[in-house]
N, C-alpha and C positions, 0 to 999 in steps of 0.2 A: 642520673635521672634528670629529665628536663625540669627547669624551673616552672612554677605555675603560670607566670606571665608569658613565657615562651610557648608553653603548651597551649594556652588560651589563644595566643596569636596564631599559632599553627592551625587550630581548629577553625578560627574565623576565616583564615585564608582558604582552607579546604571547603568550607561552606560557600564562600563567595565563588570559588572555582566551580563547584558543583552546580550552583544556581545559574551561573553564567553559561554553563554548558547546556542548560535546559532552555535558554532563551531561543525562540524560533522553533521549538518543537511543534509537531502537528498531531492531530488525531484524525484517523480515517474511520468512517462508519461505513461498513460494507454490508449491504442489504441484499438478500436473495428474493427477487421478484419472480423467480421461475416457479414452475409447477412441481419441480422435483428438487431433491437435496443437491446443493452445490458445495464443493469443498474449496474455498479460496486458499490460494497459496500466497505467501508474501516473503520477499527477501530484500535487503537484509533487515532483519528486526532482531529483537532480543532472542537469545538461544531458547529453543523450546516453545516459541510463539509463532513460528512461520506457517501455520495453517490450522484449520479447524473445519468442522462441518456446519453448514447452515441449512436448516429445513426451510421450506417456503415461508416467507414473511419474517424470518429471523434476521437480526443485525449483529454484527461483530464489531466491537470498538477496538481499534489498534493504535497505539501510541508509537510515534516515530521521532527519534531525536534530531535535533538541528544538525545540518551538514550531511544527512543521509541521502543517498540516491538509491532508488530501488524500484520494485515493481510488485503489483498485486494482480493476480489472474484467477479466473475460475477454472476449477478442475471438475470434470464430469465423468460419470460412469465409474465412480470410485467404490472400492471395498477395502476396509482396513480392519485388522484384528483389534478389538477394543482394549486388549491388555498391552500389546507390544507397539501398536500404532503402525505396524508393517502392513503393506498391501500394495495397491496400485490404482491408477486411473486410466480411462480411455483417452482423455484429453488433458494436457497440462501436467502430466505426472512428473514428480520431482524426486526421482530416485526410490520410489516405492515406500515413502513414509508420509504420515499425516502432517507432521510439522516440518515444512520445507527448510532446507539449508542450501539447496541447489536450485537453479532456475528450472521452470517447467519445460517439458518437451513440447514442441509444436504438435498440433495447432493449439494456440491459446491467444485469446484477445487480452492485451496487456494494458493495465493502468500504470503509467510510468510517472515518477516524481523525483524532484530534487528539493529538499527542504533547505531554505536559506541558512547561512552560517550564523547570523545574528538577527536580532529583532528588526533591523532595517532592511535586510536583504529579502527580496521577494522569493517565494517558492515558485517552482515551475512544475506544471503537470500536463498530461495529455494521454490519449489513447493511441496504441500502436497495434497494427496487424502485421508487423514485420515477421512475427512468428506464426502467422496464420490467424484465422478467425474461428472461434469456438462458439460463443454465445453472445447475444447483444449486451451492450454495457453503456452506462451513463456515468460520467465523472464530473463533479462540480466542486466548487470551493465557496466557503462563506466564512467570515465576511471578507470584503476587499477584492473579490474577483472582478474581472472586467465585465461589462454589461452582458456580453454573450459568453460568459464563463462556463456554461454547460456544454460539455462535449458529449455527443451521443453517437453511438455506432451500432446500427441495427443489422448490418450485413457486411460481407467481406469487401464491398466496394465503397465503404464509408468515406465520404469526402473530407471529414474532419480528422481522420486518423492518419498517423504516419504509416506509409506503405513501404518505405525504403529508409535505411539509415540516412540521416541528414535532411529529411523532409522539412523539419522545423515547424511542424504544426503543434506547437505547445502553447499553453496559456500561462499567465502569471497570477499569483495570489499574494496578498499582503501576508507577511510572516505571522506566525502563531495561528495559522488558519485551521479550520475544520473542513474536512473533505467528505463528500458523500460519493460512494461508488455503489451503483445499483446494477445487479445482474438481471437481465430480462426486464428492463424498465417498461412501464406501460406506454403505449403509443398515444 
């Protein structure tokens, strides 16, 4: 059996390691501004959290750990069994499940992000239509985003979006940021 001092030191080290791994985490607030229900998908996030349904005007808060790179996208025309979570969507379907573990199938407007590894590393975010355009989207950061940190994509020709891999139309945000993603933002 470990000595009390050794056990105490181990617990302190585990607590410090756990806390350090949380530095740079981000929260995404996904709001449905559309007239009908939208089913956001998100990967990679904690198992069992990769999707939900949002009625018009509802917001989903999603925490993402430091070092994560992923995407959030709107799924439309969805129908899911309320017990099993099995079903499908017309756009952005991720393997016929409500809580995504796979990327969505095109077409889907994508909110892409990389959360900095530590409190000093900036986060990177942007909108992509590489997988096609499904519905309008707005993506912004606070605090610490650059002055024109709001990215808005209202149609498939959106000049602020990445249309091809490597376009490089991404923004940066101070670590520990909060992000707002709005599906069907008001004009």
